[in-house]
C-alpha positions in Angstrom: -7.2 3.5 10.8 -10.4 5.5 11.2 -10.2 9.3 10.9 -12.7 11.7 12.6 -14.5 14.2 10.5 -16.9 17.0 11.5 -20.6 16.4 11.1 -21.2 16.6 7.3 -17.5 16.7 6.6 -15.8 14.6 3.9 -12.2 13.6 3.3 -10.2 15.3 0.6 -9.6 12.9 -2.4 -6.3 12.5 -4.2 -7.9 13.2 -7.6 -11.1 14.0 -9.3 -14.2 11.8 -9.8 -13.4 10.7 -13.4 -9.9 9.4 -12.6 -11.2 7.7 -9.4 -13.9 5.9 -11.4 -11.4 4.9 -14.1 -9.0 3.4 -11.5 -11.8 1.5 -9.7 -13.1 0.2 -13.1 -9.6 -1.0 -13.9 -9.2 -2.7 -10.5 -12.5 -4.5 -11.0 -11.7 -5.7 -14.5 -8.2 -7.0 -14.1 -7.4 -7.1 -10.4 -5.0 -4.2 -10.3 -4.8 -0.6 -11.4 -1.7 1.6 -11.8 -2.1 5.4 -11.8 0.9 7.6 -12.8 1.5 10.9 -11.0 -1.6 10.2 -8.9 -0.5 11.9 -5.6 0.0 15.7 -5.5 3.7 16.6 -5.8 3.7 18.6 -2.5 2.2 15.6 -0.7 4.9 13.3 -2.1 7.6 15.7 -0.9 6.0 16.0 2.6 5.6 12.2 3.0 9.2 11.6 1.8 10.5 14.1 4.3 8.5 12.4 7.0 9.8 9.0 6.1 13.4 10.2 5.9 13.1 11.9 9.3 11.7 8.7 10.9 14.6 6.8 9.4 17.1 9.2 10.8 15.5 9.0 14.2 15.7 5.2 14.2 12.0 4.7 14.1 11.9 2.1 11.4 11.8 -1.6 12.3 12.8 -4.5 10.2 9.7 -5.8 8.5 8.3 -9.2 9.4 6.5 -11.8 7.3 3.0 -12.8 8.3 1.3 -12.4 11.7 1.0 -14.3 14.9 2.7 -17.6 15.0 3.6 -17.4 11.3 5.5 -14.1 11.7 9.2 -14.3 10.9 12.0 -12.0 9.9 13.1 -14.1 6.9 15.7 -11.9 5.1 15.6 -14.3 2.1 12.0 -13.2 1.5 11.8 -9.6 2.5 14.4 -6.8 3.3 12.8 -3.5 4.2 12.3 -1.2 7.2 8.8 0.0 8.2 6.8 2.1 10.6 3.1 2.4 10.8 1.2 5.6 10.0 -0.6 7.2 13.0 -2.2 10.2 11.3 -0.7 12.5 13.9 1.7 14.2 11.4 -0.1 16.6 8.9 1.3 14.7 5.8 0.2 11.4 7.2 -3.3 12.7 7.9 -3.6 14.2 4.4 -2.6 10.9 2.9 -5.1 9.0 5.1 -7.8 11.4 4.1 -7.1 10.5 0.4 -7.3 6.8 1.2 -10.5 7.3 3.1 -12.1 9.1 0.1 -10.9 6.2 -2.0 -12.3 3.6 0.4 -15.7 5.2 0.2 -15.7 5.3 -3.6 -14.6 1.6 -3.9 -17.4 0.6 -1.5 -19.9 2.7 -3.5 -18.8 1.3 -6.9 -18.1 -2.3 -6.0 -20.1 -2.9 -2.8 -16.8 -4.1 -1.3 -17.7 -3.7 2.4 -14.2 -2.2 3.1 -14.2 -1.3 6.8 -10.9 0.6 7.3 -7.4 1.2 6.1 -4.0 0.5 7.6 -0.7 1.6 6.2 3.0 1.8 6.9 6.0 3.7 5.5 8.5 1.3 3.8 12.2 2.0 3.2 14.1 -0.6 1.2 17.9 -0.3 1.7 20.3 -0.9 -1.1 19.9 -4.6 -2.0 16.4 -4.7 -0.3 13.7 -6.8 -2.0 10.5 -8.7 -1.4 9.9 -12.1 -3.0 6.7 -13.0 -4.8 3.8 -13.1 -2.4 0.1 -12.3 -1.7 -0.9 -9.7 0.8 -3.7 -11.7 2.3 -2.7 -14.0 5.2 -3.5 -17.6 4.6 -3.6 -18.5 8.4 -6.0 -15.7 9.4 -9.6 -14.9 8.9 -10.2 -12.9 5.7 -9.5 -9.2 6.2 -7.1 -7.6 3.7 -9.1 -7.2 0.4 -7.5 -4.3 -1.6 -3.8 -3.4 -1.3 -2.4 0.1 -2.0 1.2 1.0 -2.9 2.3 4.7 -3.2 5.9 5.5 -4.1 7.8 8.5 -2.8 11.1 8.3 -4.6 12.7 11.3 -6.3 14.2 11.1 -9.8 14.0 7.3 -10.0 15.9 6.1 -13.1 16.2 3.0 -15.2 18.9 0.9 -13.6 18.0 1.9 -10.0 16.1 -1.4 -9.6 13.3 -1.8 -7.1 10.7 -2.5 -9.7 7.4 -4.2 -8.7 6.4 -7.3 -10.7 2.8 -8.3 -11.0 1.1 -11.6 -12.0 -2.5 -12.2 -12.9 -3.3 -14.9 -10.3 -1.6 -17.4 -7.9 -1.7 -20.0 -10.7 0.1 -17.7 -13.1 3.7 -19.0 -13.0 4.9 -17.3 -16.2 6.8 -14.0 -16.5 5.2 -11.0 -14.8 2.3 -9.4 -16.7 3.6 -6.0 -15.7 6.7 -4.5 -14.2 6.3 -1.1 -12.6 9.1 1.4 -11.8 8.7 3.0 -8.3 8.3 6.5 -9.6 7.4 9.1 -6.9 3.7 10.0 -7.0 2.6 6.8 -8.7 -0.2 4.7 -7.1 -1.0 1.1 -7.4 -4.2 -0.8 -6.2 -4.4 -4.5 -6.4 -6.6 -7.3 -5.0 -4.8 -8.6 -1.9 -6.1 -12.2 -2.2 -5.5 -12.9 -5.8 -2.7 -10.8 -7.3 0.8 -12.0 -6.6 3.6 -9.4 -6.7 7.3 -9.0 -5.9 9.8 -6.2 -5.4 13.1 -6.6 -7.3 16.3 -5.9 -5.5 16.9 -2.1 -5.4 20.2 -0.5 -6.1 19.6 2.5 -3.9 17.2 3.3 -1.0 13.6 2.9 -2.2 10.9 4.8 -0.4 7.1 4.3 -0.3 3.9 3.5 1.5 2.1 0.2 1.6 -1.5 -0.1 2.9 -4.5 -2.4 3.0 -8.2 -1.8 2.8 -9.7 -4.3 5.2 -13.1 -5.8 5.8 -14.0 -6.6 9.4 -13.9 -10.3 10.0 -14.7 -9.9 13.7 -14.6 -12.7 16.3 -17.7 -13.6 18.2 -19.4 -10.4 17.1 -16.5 -8.2 18.4 -15.1 -5.6 15.9 -11.4 -6.1 15.1 -10.1 -2.6 14.1 -6.5 -2.3 12.8 -3.9 -1.5 15.5 
């Protein structure tokens, strides 16, 4: 999603230059980077309120797997409800400004050619999970390059479940290299094409955002912006 800024304007980042550089360096060196308490507390509260309101209004749809002909609703793989960010709500726009600032810095540091960002709210019900997977679609032109996860949970405790497991590569079939609790305000970046990950079954509703920085594969010279 592209945001409009006044001439000479710039998006407001989530955090300062030093932390941004450290996160990008970690992403480049090991394929993922976890930042604790990365989002401002008031933004986490606002986004959580927005997600809970959308859920109460029945605006969340059951998440599918894949796109196009490969798209399914395989409950054995994924159980979560989602709705895409539009940027119309102030909390959504503020979050998208932060991701736009991050996109620009990743491009500047890594020459990644990231074209835009798309994201959705995600609410896992009790028992919800997501089996091990990559975020890049094998049956589509290359587009998703860097994934982002931001958690919105309040007072998440050991035993609540919903942890995110990470592996180092598709060939890594051993135990996870890291297991992250979905604490509200934490942020995760990972390489969409190379870092497998999974969400363990949650024992209470689990709230967050998932997004993807995309390159533009295009078809026949025609731009392919995110819907």
